[in-house]
VOMI-288850 format. One record per residue: residue number from 1; residue in three letters; chain; x, y, z of N, C-alpha, C in turn. Coordinates in steps of 0.2 Angstrom, whole numbers, plus 5000, padded with zeros to 4 digits. Layout:
N
<site num="NUM" residuo="ALA" cadena="A" n_east="X" n_north="Y" n_up="Z" ca_east="X" ca_north="Y" ca_up="Z" c_east="X" c_north="Y" c_up="Z"/>
...
This chain:
137
<site num="1" residuo="UNK" cadena="A" n_east="5098" n_north="5036" n_up="4995" ca_east="5094" ca_north="5032" ca_up="4990" c_east="5087" c_north="5035" c_up="4990"/>
<site num="2" residuo="UNK" cadena="A" n_east="5084" n_north="5035" n_up="4984" ca_east="5078" ca_north="5037" ca_up="4982" c_east="5073" c_north="5031" c_up="4982"/>
<site num="3" residuo="UNK" cadena="A" n_east="5066" n_north="5033" n_up="4983" ca_east="5061" ca_north="5028" ca_up="4982" c_east="5061" c_north="5025" c_up="4976"/>
<site num="4" residuo="UNK" cadena="A" n_east="5062" n_north="5028" n_up="4970" ca_east="5062" ca_north="5025" ca_up="4964" c_east="5067" c_north="5020" c_up="4963"/>
<site num="5" residuo="UNK" cadena="A" n_east="5072" n_north="5020" n_up="4967" ca_east="5078" ca_north="5015" ca_up="4966" c_east="5076" c_north="5008" c_up="4970"/>
<site num="6" residuo="UNK" cadena="A" n_east="5071" n_north="5008" n_up="4974" ca_east="5069" ca_north="5002" ca_up="4978" c_east="5061" c_north="5000" c_up="4977"/>
<site num="7" residuo="UNK" cadena="A" n_east="5057" n_north="5004" n_up="4974" ca_east="5050" ca_north="5003" ca_up="4973" c_east="5049" c_north="4997" c_up="4968"/>
<site num="8" residuo="UNK" cadena="A" n_east="5043" n_north="4994" n_up="4969" ca_east="5041" ca_north="4989" ca_up="4964" c_east="5037" c_north="4993" c_up="4959"/>
<site num="9" residuo="UNK" cadena="A" n_east="5039" n_north="4991" n_up="4952" ca_east="5035" ca_north="4995" ca_up="4947" c_east="5030" c_north="4991" c_up="4944"/>
<site num="10" residuo="UNK" cadena="A" n_east="5030" n_north="4984" n_up="4945" ca_east="5025" ca_north="4980" ca_up="4942" c_east="5019" c_north="4979" c_up="4947"/>
<site num="11" residuo="UNK" cadena="A" n_east="5015" n_north="4985" n_up="4947" ca_east="5010" ca_north="4985" ca_up="4952" c_east="5003" c_north="4983" c_up="4949"/>
<site num="12" residuo="UNK" cadena="A" n_east="5000" n_north="4979" n_up="4953" ca_east="4993" ca_north="4977" ca_up="4951" c_east="4988" c_north="4981" c_up="4954"/>
<site num="13" residuo="UNK" cadena="A" n_east="4984" n_north="4984" n_up="4950" ca_east="4979" ca_north="4989" ca_up="4953" c_east="4972" c_north="4987" c_up="4952"/>
<site num="14" residuo="UNK" cadena="A" n_east="4967" n_north="4989" n_up="4956" ca_east="4960" ca_north="4988" ca_up="4956" c_east="4956" c_north="4994" c_up="4954"/>
<site num="15" residuo="UNK" cadena="A" n_east="4950" n_north="4993" n_up="4952" ca_east="4946" ca_north="4999" ca_up="4950" c_east="4940" c_north="4999" c_up="4955"/>
<site num="16" residuo="UNK" cadena="A" n_east="4937" n_north="5005" n_up="4956" ca_east="4931" ca_north="5005" ca_up="4961" c_east="4926" c_north="5000" c_up="4960"/>
<site num="17" residuo="UNK" cadena="A" n_east="4925" n_north="4998" n_up="4954" ca_east="4919" ca_north="4993" ca_up="4952" c_east="4921" c_north="4986" c_up="4952"/>
<site num="18" residuo="UNK" cadena="A" n_east="4928" n_north="4984" n_up="4953" ca_east="4930" ca_north="4977" ca_up="4954" c_east="4926" c_north="4974" c_up="4959"/>
<site num="19" residuo="UNK" cadena="A" n_east="4925" n_north="4967" n_up="4958" ca_east="4922" ca_north="4963" ca_up="4964" c_east="4927" c_north="4962" c_up="4969"/>
<site num="20" residuo="UNK" cadena="A" n_east="4925" n_north="4961" n_up="4975" ca_east="4929" ca_north="4959" ca_up="4980" c_east="4933" c_north="4952" c_up="4978"/>
<site num="21" residuo="UNK" cadena="A" n_east="4929" n_north="4948" n_up="4975" ca_east="4932" ca_north="4941" ca_up="4973" c_east="4937" c_north="4942" c_up="4968"/>
<site num="22" residuo="UNK" cadena="A" n_east="4937" n_north="4946" n_up="4963" ca_east="4942" ca_north="4947" ca_up="4958" c_east="4948" c_north="4950" c_up="4962"/>
<site num="23" residuo="UNK" cadena="A" n_east="4947" n_north="4955" n_up="4966" ca_east="4953" ca_north="4958" ca_up="4970" c_east="4956" c_north="4953" c_up="4974"/>
<site num="24" residuo="UNK" cadena="A" n_east="4953" n_north="4949" n_up="4978" ca_east="4956" ca_north="4944" ca_up="4982" c_east="4960" c_north="4939" c_up="4978"/>
<site num="25" residuo="UNK" cadena="A" n_east="4957" n_north="4937" n_up="4972" ca_east="4961" ca_north="4933" ca_up="4967" c_east="4967" c_north="4936" c_up="4965"/>
<site num="26" residuo="UNK" cadena="A" n_east="4967" n_north="4943" n_up="4963" ca_east="4973" ca_north="4946" ca_up="4961" c_east="4978" c_north="4946" c_up="4967"/>
<site num="27" residuo="UNK" cadena="A" n_east="4976" n_north="4947" n_up="4973" ca_east="4981" ca_north="4947" ca_up="4979" c_east="4984" c_north="4940" c_up="4979"/>
<site num="28" residuo="UNK" cadena="A" n_east="4980" n_north="4935" n_up="4979" ca_east="4982" ca_north="4928" ca_up="4980" c_east="4987" c_north="4927" c_up="4974"/>
<site num="29" residuo="UNK" cadena="A" n_east="4986" n_north="4928" n_up="4968" ca_east="4990" ca_north="4926" ca_up="4963" c_east="4997" c_north="4930" c_up="4963"/>
<site num="30" residuo="UNK" cadena="A" n_east="4997" n_north="4936" n_up="4965" ca_east="5003" ca_north="4941" ca_up="4966" c_east="5006" c_north="4940" c_up="4973"/>
<site num="31" residuo="UNK" cadena="A" n_east="5003" n_north="4936" n_up="4977" ca_east="5006" ca_north="4936" ca_up="4984" c_east="5007" c_north="4942" c_up="4987"/>
<site num="32" residuo="UNK" cadena="A" n_east="5001" n_north="4947" n_up="4987" ca_east="5002" ca_north="4953" ca_up="4990" c_east="4996" c_north="4954" c_up="4995"/>
<site num="33" residuo="UNK" cadena="A" n_east="4996" n_north="4958" n_up="5000" ca_east="4991" ca_north="4960" ca_up="5004" c_east="4987" c_north="4966" c_up="5003"/>
<site num="34" residuo="UNK" cadena="A" n_east="4989" n_north="4970" n_up="4998" ca_east="4985" ca_north="4976" ca_up="4997" c_east="4986" c_north="4978" c_up="4990"/>
<site num="35" residuo="UNK" cadena="A" n_east="4981" n_north="4981" n_up="4987" ca_east="4981" ca_north="4984" ca_up="4980" c_east="4979" c_north="4991" c_up="4980"/>
<site num="36" residuo="UNK" cadena="A" n_east="4982" n_north="4995" n_up="4976" ca_east="4979" ca_north="5002" ca_up="4976" c_east="4973" c_north="5002" c_up="4971"/>
<site num="37" residuo="UNK" cadena="A" n_east="4969" n_north="5006" n_up="4973" ca_east="4963" ca_north="5007" ca_up="4968" c_east="4964" c_north="5013" c_up="4964"/>
<site num="38" residuo="UNK" cadena="A" n_east="4964" n_north="5012" n_up="4958" ca_east="4965" ca_north="5018" ca_up="4953" c_east="4960" c_north="5019" c_up="4948"/>
<site num="39" residuo="UNK" cadena="A" n_east="4958" n_north="5025" n_up="4947" ca_east="4953" ca_north="5028" ca_up="4942" c_east="4957" c_north="5033" c_up="4938"/>
<site num="40" residuo="UNK" cadena="A" n_east="4956" n_north="5032" n_up="4931" ca_east="4960" ca_north="5037" ca_up="4927" c_east="4967" c_north="5038" c_up="4929"/>
<site num="41" residuo="UNK" cadena="A" n_east="4970" n_north="5033" n_up="4931" ca_east="4978" ca_north="5033" ca_up="4932" c_east="4979" c_north="5036" c_up="4939"/>
<site num="42" residuo="UNK" cadena="A" n_east="4974" n_north="5038" n_up="4943" ca_east="4975" ca_north="5041" ca_up="4949" c_east="4973" c_north="5037" c_up="4955"/>
<site num="43" residuo="UNK" cadena="A" n_east="4977" n_north="5037" n_up="4960" ca_east="4976" ca_north="5033" ca_up="4966" c_east="4970" c_north="5036" c_up="4970"/>
<site num="44" residuo="UNK" cadena="A" n_east="4964" n_north="5032" n_up="4971" ca_east="4958" ca_north="5035" ca_up="4974" c_east="4957" c_north="5031" c_up="4981"/>
<site num="45" residuo="UNK" cadena="A" n_east="4961" n_north="5026" n_up="4982" ca_east="4960" ca_north="5022" ca_up="4988" c_east="4965" c_north="5016" c_up="4988"/>
<site num="46" residuo="UNK" cadena="A" n_east="4964" n_north="5012" n_up="4993" ca_east="4968" ca_north="5006" ca_up="4994" c_east="4964" c_north="5001" c_up="4997"/>
<site num="47" residuo="UNK" cadena="A" n_east="4964" n_north="4995" n_up="4995" ca_east="4961" ca_north="4989" ca_up="4998" c_east="4966" c_north="4984" c_up="5000"/>
<site num="48" residuo="UNK" cadena="A" n_east="4964" n_north="4981" n_up="5006" ca_east="4969" ca_north="4976" ca_up="5009" c_east="4965" c_north="4970" c_up="5010"/>
<site num="49" residuo="UNK" cadena="A" n_east="4969" n_north="4964" n_up="5011" ca_east="4966" ca_north="4958" ca_up="5012" c_east="4962" c_north="4958" c_up="5019"/>
<site num="50" residuo="UNK" cadena="A" n_east="4964" n_north="4963" n_up="5023" ca_east="4960" ca_north="4964" ca_up="5030" c_east="4953" c_north="4967" c_up="5028"/>
<site num="51" residuo="UNK" cadena="A" n_east="4953" n_north="4972" n_up="5024" ca_east="4947" ca_north="4976" ca_up="5022" c_east="4942" c_north="4971" c_up="5019"/>
<site num="52" residuo="UNK" cadena="A" n_east="4945" n_north="4966" n_up="5015" ca_east="4940" ca_north="4961" ca_up="5012" c_east="4938" c_north="4956" c_up="5017"/>
<site num="53" residuo="UNK" cadena="A" n_east="4942" n_north="4954" n_up="5022" ca_east="4940" ca_north="4949" ca_up="5027" c_east="4935" c_north="4953" c_up="5032"/>
<site num="54" residuo="UNK" cadena="A" n_east="4936" n_north="4959" n_up="5034" ca_east="4932" ca_north="4962" ca_up="5039" c_east="4926" c_north="4966" c_up="5036"/>
<site num="55" residuo="UNK" cadena="A" n_east="4927" n_north="4971" n_up="5032" ca_east="4922" ca_north="4975" ca_up="5029" c_east="4918" c_north="4971" c_up="5024"/>
<site num="56" residuo="UNK" cadena="A" n_east="4922" n_north="4967" n_up="5020" ca_east="4919" ca_north="4964" ca_up="5014" c_east="4914" c_north="4958" c_up="5016"/>
<site num="57" residuo="UNK" cadena="A" n_east="4915" n_north="4955" n_up="5022" ca_east="4910" ca_north="4950" ca_up="5024" c_east="4903" c_north="4953" c_up="5025"/>
<site num="58" residuo="UNK" cadena="A" n_east="4902" n_north="4959" n_up="5027" ca_east="4896" ca_north="4962" ca_up="5027" c_east="4893" c_north="4964" c_up="5020"/>
<site num="59" residuo="UNK" cadena="A" n_east="4897" n_north="4964" n_up="5015" ca_east="4894" ca_north="4965" ca_up="5008" c_east="4892" c_north="4959" c_up="5005"/>
<site num="60" residuo="UNK" cadena="A" n_east="4895" n_north="4953" n_up="5007" ca_east="4893" ca_north="4947" ca_up="5004" c_east="4896" c_north="4946" c_up="4997"/>
<site num="61" residuo="UNK" cadena="A" n_east="4894" n_north="4942" n_up="4993" ca_east="4896" ca_north="4940" ca_up="4986" c_east="4895" c_north="4946" c_up="4981"/>
<site num="62" residuo="UNK" cadena="A" n_east="4891" n_north="4951" n_up="4983" ca_east="4889" ca_north="4956" ca_up="4978" c_east="4893" c_north="4962" c_up="4980"/>
<site num="63" residuo="UNK" cadena="A" n_east="4898" n_north="4962" n_up="4985" ca_east="4902" ca_north="4968" ca_up="4986" c_east="4907" c_north="4970" c_up="4981"/>
<site num="64" residuo="UNK" cadena="A" n_east="4908" n_north="4976" n_up="4981" ca_east="4914" ca_north="4978" ca_up="4976" c_east="4919" c_north="4983" c_up="4980"/>
<site num="65" residuo="UNK" cadena="A" n_east="4924" n_north="4984" n_up="4977" ca_east="4930" ca_north="4988" ca_up="4980" c_east="4928" c_north="4994" c_up="4983"/>
<site num="66" residuo="UNK" cadena="A" n_east="4924" n_north="4998" n_up="4980" ca_east="4922" ca_north="5005" ca_up="4982" c_east="4918" c_north="5005" c_up="4989"/>
<site num="67" residuo="UNK" cadena="A" n_east="4915" n_north="4999" n_up="4991" ca_east="4912" ca_north="4998" ca_up="4997" c_east="4916" c_north="4997" c_up="5003"/>
<site num="68" residuo="UNK" cadena="A" n_east="4922" n_north="4994" n_up="5002" ca_east="4926" ca_north="4992" ca_up="5007" c_east="4933" c_north="4995" c_up="5007"/>
<site num="69" residuo="UNK" cadena="A" n_east="4935" n_north="4999" n_up="5002" ca_east="4942" ca_north="5002" ca_up="5002" c_east="4943" c_north="5008" c_up="5007"/>
<site num="70" residuo="UNK" cadena="A" n_east="4949" n_north="5009" n_up="5008" ca_east="4951" ca_north="5015" ca_up="5012" c_east="4952" c_north="5020" c_up="5007"/>
<site num="71" residuo="UNK" cadena="A" n_east="4949" n_north="5026" n_up="5009" ca_east="4949" ca_north="5032" ca_up="5004" c_east="4955" c_north="5037" c_up="5006"/>
<site num="72" residuo="UNK" cadena="A" n_east="4957" n_north="5036" n_up="5012" ca_east="4962" ca_north="5041" ca_up="5014" c_east="4969" c_north="5037" c_up="5013"/>
<site num="73" residuo="UNK" cadena="A" n_east="4972" n_north="5039" n_up="5007" ca_east="4978" ca_north="5035" ca_up="5005" c_east="4984" c_north="5040" c_up="5006"/>
<site num="74" residuo="UNK" cadena="A" n_east="4989" n_north="5037" n_up="5009" ca_east="4996" ca_north="5041" ca_up="5010" c_east="5000" c_north="5039" c_up="5004"/>
<site num="75" residuo="UNK" cadena="A" n_east="5002" n_north="5043" n_up="5000" ca_east="5007" ca_north="5042" ca_up="4994" c_east="5014" c_north="5045" c_up="4995"/>
<site num="76" residuo="UNK" cadena="A" n_east="5018" n_north="5043" n_up="4991" ca_east="5025" ca_north="5046" ca_up="4991" c_east="5027" c_north="5047" c_up="4984"/>
<site num="77" residuo="UNK" cadena="A" n_east="5032" n_north="5052" n_up="4983" ca_east="5035" ca_north="5053" ca_up="4977" c_east="5041" c_north="5049" c_up="4975"/>
<site num="78" residuo="UNK" cadena="A" n_east="5042" n_north="5047" n_up="4969" ca_east="5048" ca_north="5043" ca_up="4968" c_east="5054" c_north="5046" c_up="4969"/>
<site num="79" residuo="UNK" cadena="A" n_east="5054" n_north="5053" n_up="4970" ca_east="5060" ca_north="5057" ca_up="4971" c_east="5062" c_north="5057" c_up="4979"/>
<site num="80" residuo="UNK" cadena="A" n_east="5057" n_north="5055" n_up="4983" ca_east="5058" ca_north="5055" ca_up="4990" c_east="5064" c_north="5051" c_up="4992"/>
<site num="81" residuo="UNK" cadena="A" n_east="5067" n_north="5052" n_up="4998" ca_east="5072" ca_north="5048" ca_up="5000" c_east="5069" c_north="5042" c_up="5004"/>
<site num="82" residuo="UNK" cadena="A" n_east="5073" n_north="5037" n_up="5005" ca_east="5071" ca_north="5031" ca_up="5009" c_east="5069" c_north="5033" c_up="5016"/>
<site num="83" residuo="UNK" cadena="A" n_east="5073" n_north="5037" n_up="5018" ca_east="5072" ca_north="5040" ca_up="5025" c_east="5065" c_north="5043" c_up="5026"/>
<site num="84" residuo="UNK" cadena="A" n_east="5063" n_north="5047" n_up="5021" ca_east="5057" ca_north="5050" ca_up="5021" c_east="5051" c_north="5045" c_up="5021"/>
<site num="85" residuo="UNK" cadena="A" n_east="5052" n_north="5040" n_up="5017" ca_east="5047" ca_north="5035" ca_up="5016" c_east="5046" c_north="5031" c_up="5023"/>
<site num="86" residuo="UNK" cadena="A" n_east="5052" n_north="5030" n_up="5026" ca_east="5052" ca_north="5026" ca_up="5033" c_east="5048" c_north="5031" c_up="5038"/>
<site num="87" residuo="UNK" cadena="A" n_east="5049" n_north="5037" n_up="5038" ca_east="5046" ca_north="5042" ca_up="5042" c_east="5038" c_north="5042" c_up="5041"/>
<site num="88" residuo="UNK" cadena="A" n_east="5037" n_north="5042" n_up="5035" ca_east="5030" ca_north="5043" ca_up="5033" c_east="5026" c_north="5037" c_up="5035"/>
<site num="89" residuo="UNK" cadena="A" n_east="5029" n_north="5031" n_up="5034" ca_east="5026" ca_north="5024" ca_up="5036" c_east="5025" c_north="5024" c_up="5043"/>
<site num="90" residuo="UNK" cadena="A" n_east="5030" n_north="5026" n_up="5047" ca_east="5029" ca_north="5026" ca_up="5054" c_east="5024" c_north="5031" c_up="5056"/>
<site num="91" residuo="UNK" cadena="A" n_east="5024" n_north="5037" n_up="5054" ca_east="5019" ca_north="5043" ca_up="5056" c_east="5012" c_north="5040" c_up="5054"/>
<site num="92" residuo="UNK" cadena="A" n_east="5011" n_north="5037" n_up="5049" ca_east="5004" ca_north="5036" ca_up="5047" c_east="5002" c_north="5028" c_up="5048"/>
<site num="93" residuo="UNK" cadena="A" n_east="5007" n_north="5025" n_up="5051" ca_east="5005" ca_north="5018" ca_up="5053" c_east="5003" c_north="5013" c_up="5047"/>
<site num="94" residuo="UNK" cadena="A" n_east="5007" n_north="5014" n_up="5042" ca_east="5006" ca_north="5010" ca_up="5036" c_east="5012" c_north="5006" c_up="5034"/>
<site num="95" residuo="UNK" cadena="A" n_east="5012" n_north="5000" n_up="5031" ca_east="5017" ca_north="4996" ca_up="5028" c_east="5018" c_north="4997" c_up="5021"/>
<site num="96" residuo="UNK" cadena="A" n_east="5014" n_north="5000" n_up="5017" ca_east="5014" ca_north="5000" ca_up="5010" c_east="5013" c_north="5008" c_up="5008"/>
<site num="97" residuo="UNK" cadena="A" n_east="5016" n_north="5010" n_up="5003" ca_east="5015" ca_north="5017" ca_up="5000" c_east="5014" c_north="5016" c_up="4993"/>
<site num="98" residuo="UNK" cadena="A" n_east="5009" n_north="5019" n_up="4990" ca_east="5009" ca_north="5020" ca_up="4983" c_east="5013" c_north="5025" c_up="4981"/>
<site num="99" residuo="UNK" cadena="A" n_east="5017" n_north="5024" n_up="4976" ca_east="5022" ca_north="5029" ca_up="4973" c_east="5018" c_north="5033" c_up="4967"/>
<site num="100" residuo="UNK" cadena="A" n_east="5018" n_north="5040" n_up="4968" ca_east="5014" ca_north="5044" ca_up="4963" c_east="5018" c_north="5049" c_up="4961"/>
<site num="101" residuo="UNK" cadena="A" n_east="5018" n_north="5050" n_up="4954" ca_east="5022" ca_north="5055" ca_up="4950" c_east="5017" c_north="5058" c_up="4946"/>
<site num="102" residuo="UNK" cadena="A" n_east="5017" n_north="5065" n_up="4946" ca_east="5012" ca_north="5069" ca_up="4942" c_east="5005" c_north="5066" c_up="4942"/>
<site num="103" residuo="UNK" cadena="A" n_east="5003" n_north="5064" n_up="4948" ca_east="4996" ca_north="5062" ca_up="4949" c_east="4995" c_north="5055" c_up="4947"/>
<site num="104" residuo="UNK" cadena="A" n_east="5000" n_north="5051" n_up="4945" ca_east="4998" ca_north="5045" ca_up="4942" c_east="5003" c_north="5039" c_up="4946"/>
<site num="105" residuo="UNK" cadena="A" n_east="5000" n_north="5034" n_up="4947" ca_east="5003" ca_north="5028" ca_up="4950" c_east="5009" c_north="5026" c_up="4946"/>
<site num="106" residuo="UNK" cadena="A" n_east="5015" n_north="5025" n_up="4949" ca_east="5021" ca_north="5023" ca_up="4945" c_east="5024" c_north="5017" c_up="4949"/>
<site num="107" residuo="UNK" cadena="A" n_east="5022" n_north="5016" n_up="4955" ca_east="5025" ca_north="5010" ca_up="4959" c_east="5022" c_north="5009" c_up="4966"/>
<site num="108" residuo="UNK" cadena="A" n_east="5025" n_north="5005" n_up="4969" ca_east="5023" ca_north="5003" ca_up="4976" c_east="5029" c_north="5002" c_up="4980"/>
<site num="109" residuo="UNK" cadena="A" n_east="5029" n_north="5005" n_up="4986" ca_east="5035" ca_north="5004" ca_up="4991" c_east="5032" c_north="5001" c_up="4997"/>
<site num="110" residuo="UNK" cadena="A" n_east="5035" n_north="4995" n_up="4999" ca_east="5033" ca_north="4991" ca_up="5005" c_east="5039" c_north="4992" c_up="5010"/>
<site num="111" residuo="UNK" cadena="A" n_east="5037" n_north="4991" n_up="5016" ca_east="5042" ca_north="4991" ca_up="5022" c_east="5047" c_north="4986" c_up="5021"/>
<site num="112" residuo="UNK" cadena="A" n_east="5045" n_north="4980" n_up="5018" ca_east="5050" ca_north="4975" ca_up="5016" c_east="5055" c_north="4978" c_up="5011"/>
<site num="113" residuo="UNK" cadena="A" n_east="5053" n_north="4982" n_up="5006" ca_east="5058" ca_north="4984" ca_up="5001" c_east="5063" c_north="4989" c_up="5005"/>
<site num="114" residuo="UNK" cadena="A" n_east="5061" n_north="4993" n_up="5010" ca_east="5066" ca_north="4997" ca_up="5014" c_east="5071" c_north="4992" c_up="5018"/>
<site num="115" residuo="UNK" cadena="A" n_east="5068" n_north="4987" n_up="5021" ca_east="5072" ca_north="4983" ca_up="5025" c_east="5077" c_north="4980" c_up="5021"/>
<site num="116" residuo="UNK" cadena="A" n_east="5076" n_north="4977" n_up="5015" ca_east="5081" ca_north="4974" ca_up="5011" c_east="5086" c_north="4978" c_up="5008"/>
<site num="117" residuo="UNK" cadena="A" n_east="5084" n_north="4984" n_up="5006" ca_east="5090" ca_north="4989" ca_up="5004" c_east="5093" c_north="4993" c_up="5009"/>
<site num="118" residuo="UNK" cadena="A" n_east="5091" n_north="4993" n_up="5015" ca_east="5094" ca_north="4997" ca_up="5021" c_east="5097" c_north="4992" c_up="5026"/>
<site num="119" residuo="UNK" cadena="A" n_east="5100" n_north="4987" n_up="5025" ca_east="5102" ca_north="4982" ca_up="5030" c_east="5107" c_north="4986" c_up="5035"/>
<site num="120" residuo="UNK" cadena="A" n_east="5111" n_north="4991" n_up="5032" ca_east="5115" ca_north="4994" ca_up="5037" c_east="5112" c_north="5000" c_up="5040"/>
<site num="121" residuo="UNK" cadena="A" n_east="5106" n_north="5002" n_up="5037" ca_east="5103" ca_north="5008" ca_up="5040" c_east="5097" c_north="5006" c_up="5044"/>
<site num="122" residuo="UNK" cadena="A" n_east="5095" n_north="5010" n_up="5049" ca_east="5090" ca_north="5008" ca_up="5054" c_east="5083" c_north="5011" c_up="5052"/>
<site num="123" residuo="UNK" cadena="A" n_east="5082" n_north="5014" n_up="5046" ca_east="5076" ca_north="5017" ca_up="5044" c_east="5070" c_north="5012" c_up="5044"/>
<site num="124" residuo="UNK" cadena="A" n_east="5071" n_north="5007" n_up="5041" ca_east="5066" ca_north="5002" ca_up="5041" c_east="5064" c_north="4999" c_up="5048"/>
<site num="125" residuo="UNK" cadena="A" n_east="5069" n_north="4998" n_up="5052" ca_east="5068" ca_north="4996" ca_up="5058" c_east="5064" c_north="5001" c_up="5063"/>
<site num="126" residuo="UNK" cadena="A" n_east="5066" n_north="5007" n_up="5061" ca_east="5063" ca_north="5013" ca_up="5065" c_east="5056" c_north="5014" c_up="5063"/>
<site num="127" residuo="UNK" cadena="A" n_east="5054" n_north="5013" n_up="5057" ca_east="5047" ca_north="5013" ca_up="5054" c_east="5043" c_north="5008" c_up="5057"/>
<site num="128" residuo="UNK" cadena="A" n_east="5046" n_north="5001" n_up="5057" ca_east="5042" ca_north="4996" ca_up="5060" c_east="5041" c_north="4997" c_up="5067"/>
<site num="129" residuo="UNK" cadena="A" n_east="5046" n_north="4999" n_up="5071" ca_east="5046" ca_north="5000" ca_up="5078" c_east="5040" c_north="5005" c_up="5079"/>
<site num="130" residuo="UNK" cadena="A" n_east="5040" n_north="5011" n_up="5075" ca_east="5035" ca_north="5016" ca_up="5076" c_east="5028" c_north="5013" c_up="5074"/>
<site num="131" residuo="UNK" cadena="A" n_east="5027" n_north="5009" n_up="5069" ca_east="5021" ca_north="5006" ca_up="5068" c_east="5019" c_north="5001" c_up="5073"/>
<site num="132" residuo="UNK" cadena="A" n_east="5023" n_north="4997" n_up="5075" ca_east="5022" ca_north="4992" ca_up="5080" c_east="5020" c_north="4995" c_up="5087"/>
<site num="133" residuo="UNK" cadena="A" n_east="5023" n_north="5000" n_up="5089" ca_east="5022" ca_north="5003" ca_up="5096" c_east="5015" c_north="5005" c_up="5097"/>
<site num="134" residuo="UNK" cadena="A" n_east="5011" n_north="5008" n_up="5092" ca_east="5004" ca_north="5010" ca_up="5093" c_east="5000" c_north="5004" c_up="5093"/>
<site num="135" residuo="UNK" cadena="A" n_east="5002" n_north="4998" n_up="5090" ca_east="4998" ca_north="4992" ca_up="5091" c_east="4999" c_north="4989" c_up="5097"/>
<site num="136" residuo="UNK" cadena="A" n_east="5004" n_north="4990" n_up="5101" ca_east="5005" ca_north="4987" ca_up="5107" c_east="5002" c_north="4990" c_up="5113"/>
<site num="137" residuo="UNK" cadena="A" n_east="5000" n_north="4996" n_up="5112" ca_east="4997" ca_north="5000" ca_up="5118" c_east="4990" c_north="4998" c_up="5119"/>
């Protein structure tokens, strides 16, 4: 199974200049915990609810996405296998991967997407185990 078969394609994105308040509102309305930051169709960062809660508090009401986003973003191709995605999530300790094709955002893959599609496969469980182990040490 390929990433394109299980990724979400209706992805809400933010831009560098968006306010933290507007991004928090997007996250709340979409019931998501992270949003890719896109400029000219290319992923330049990720912002999470945790980024807003921790780093964003220092910025106050005037803060914007570029001040608190993570700039080191791990992405995956839609042609990659679900197993490759699981391994990448475990290796980089992330639960969500922006899906990028020809340099442009085309979807988002969450650990939950892997878990739902791979009930008989242990890839999602292995990825979660790998992510969780580092947090328990």
